[in-house]
C-alpha positions, 0 to 999 in steps of 0.5 A: 220653159214649162207651159201654163196650159197643158193636156191632163196626160202631159201634165201628169207625165211632167209631174211624174218625171219631176217627182222621179228626178227630185225625190228618188236619189235614196231609192236608186242609191240603195239599188246601186249598192245592192246590184251589179249595175255594170252587168246586163241584168243589173242594168236592165233592172235599173232601167226597168225600175226607172220606167216603172217608177215614172209609169206608176206615178203617172198612173196615179197622178193621171187618175186623180187629175182626171177624176177632178183637177182640184182633187188631183192638184191638191193631192199633188201639192200635198205629195210634193210637200211631204216628199220634200220632208221625207227626202230630207229625213232619208238623206239626213238620217238614212231613214226608211219610211216603212210602216214602223217609221210611220208609227214613229211619226204618229207617236212623236210629240211636238217636243221631239219633232221640233228637235229635227227643225233645221234651215236645211229642212226649210230649204228642202221644203221651199225648193223641192216642195213649194216651188213645184207646188206653185207651178202645179197651182198655176197650170191650167189643165185641158180636159181629155176625152173618156176614150183618151183616158182609158186608152192611155191608162190601158197602155200604161198598165200594159207597159207596167205588166210587161216590164214586171214579167220581163223582170221575172228573174229579179222577182226574188231580189225585189221581194228580198228588198221590198221593205227598203224599196217600198220605204224609199219610193215617193210618194208610195212609201208614206201613202201605202205604209200610212194605210197599212199602219191604220189597217193593222191598228184597226185589227189590233185588240181595242181592249187589252186581253186580260191575263189570269188572276195573280196572288201575292204569296207573302207580306215581305216588303219589296220594291222593284224600280224598272228604269226604261232607257231611251236609245241607250246602246250597249257598246257605249257603256263602260260597264260593257268594256267601252274605252271611255269612262261613261259609268263612273258611278255604277262601276263602283256599286256593289251588287251590280250586274250587267248582261248582254241583251237585245231589243224586240224592235228598233223604235220606242212603241214596240220596244216598250211594249215588249219590255212590259208584256209577258210574251212577244205578241202582236196582240195587246195583252195586259201589260205589267203595270196594269196587271200588277195594279189590278192584283194589289201591287202599288204601281207608280209610273213616271215618264219624261217620254211617250210611246208606251201602251195604255197604262191603267193605274192611278199613280201616273205622272208625266214630265209636266206634273213632276216639274210641279213637285220638283225643287231641283233646278235641273227639272227640265232633265230626266232627274225630275223623275226622282222628285219626291219619289222616296217620300212617295214610297214611304207613304205607301200602305202596300207591301209590294211596290213596282215603279217605272221610270221611263226616261228620254235621256239618249234620244237624238238628234239633240243629244247635247240638250239631254243632260245638264251642262255639268255632265258634259264630260266629253268635248267637243260635242255635236250641236246640230240636228243635222248629224252628218254635219258633225264629226264622228268625235263630236257626235259620239261625245254628245251621245256619250254624255247622255250615258254619263247622265244616265249613270248618274240617274241610275246611281241616284235610284240605287242610293235612294233604295239603299236608304229604304232598309225595311224593303228588299229592293232591286233596280232593273235598267233596260233600254227600249232599243239602241242607236246608230251614230253614223256607222254605215252612214246611219243615224238614230234608230227605226230601221226594220229589224231584218236590216237593222245594224247591231247598234240599233238593237244591242242594249244594256240590261243592268241589275242592282239588288239590295243586301240580303236580297235575291241572287241572280242566275248565271245568265249571259244573254237576256231579252226584254221579255225577262223583265215581266217574269223577273219582276213577278218573282221579286215581288212574290206574285204568283200566276199561271202565266209566270214563266220561271225560265224567263226569271233572272233571280234565284230563290234564296 
């Protein structure tokens, strides 16, 4: 029976042990999978990590509780609640809470985050979060002397240093797996990586670095429609040889080409930034829509998604604005991006038009809610946000239906462009990243590129061109950076930053 009155050091130790027992199964699953636990060195490493984890958390808990019991208890309560949520996602979706995942959290809106809600999540929070918090709140702490505080902290620090040096032979192993270890250690995963996220964000350019001015070389009417896919992985497109017919409409299109491509990252914010920038960079350079708009091109941006870099154009419409002008009964889905688009093109007074359609079609976990019912081609489908509870067949069927719906949207874009015969036109479809569907017990996306499976970064790059328009170079493998320079080439926009090697089109 836990006592209701404890010395601060004893309470901190108990909370550290409880924290270790409750929240570190994914951490040690990873350790066991990547070490020879039965070897002498492997066993020593595992024992050392257990002791280090308990000591490190004890050090932090004891420090804050000694500074102020109210501060310490508040931080402990927050830690246990967040730990419970983090553990749910680590166990359910095999996520690693590194800096990029923290970025995903802060760039997720309510619509997306609410899709993860489940009864299992509530149980995690109640049993692993709320119950310990009640104990934390009700326990009376007996204050200890300054001398006891410093002697205890000194012993803990010394023990941690000795363990670190005793594992000198394992430093390379720890360094190699530091992202995974750091992303699974609670509460260090989200607390340290949240700090890093804000530090690195503060270091970024607050204002875009402007690119050199551009000129439009001719008055020939031309349109580029860039469709940015969401979580669309290449291997589930029948255009790429997938055994299920997920591209029934595109497969019948003339002048349609597809290329192997890889994404720069496995999450939306970085993937979209990479598609829109002239070169891969950690800096915030002027992105393609802003650049073209500043240099006289008509730019239209329509989105049912989020996570793009700042877009500085006049004609920007989100899902809510598009629904107001849509007459389609399926305006809750991505086809709302096409509402009134052809009329908007015809009303333009510019010779060059660049359109971005930022979709959300294949984003999990609720794949079955990303398409109208008539596109449920493959059944049965997964209806749960807890993807591991679905069979592999149900999960893949639900995801494949999102690709069938994507096929429909792209075909509608192409049919609209075909009717605009006064323009030379092209459509580019490039996904922001791929998606895991249970392979190696991984789900969705967001793993660091250094350890991400190919399902999370192998993406489609699909191109359609109108008759009597440009031909394509004999490309094999493309990157997201090919978009920027290919759009410039098709619209006859010339600039010193243009890179012909990154252009997919041939000159006529």
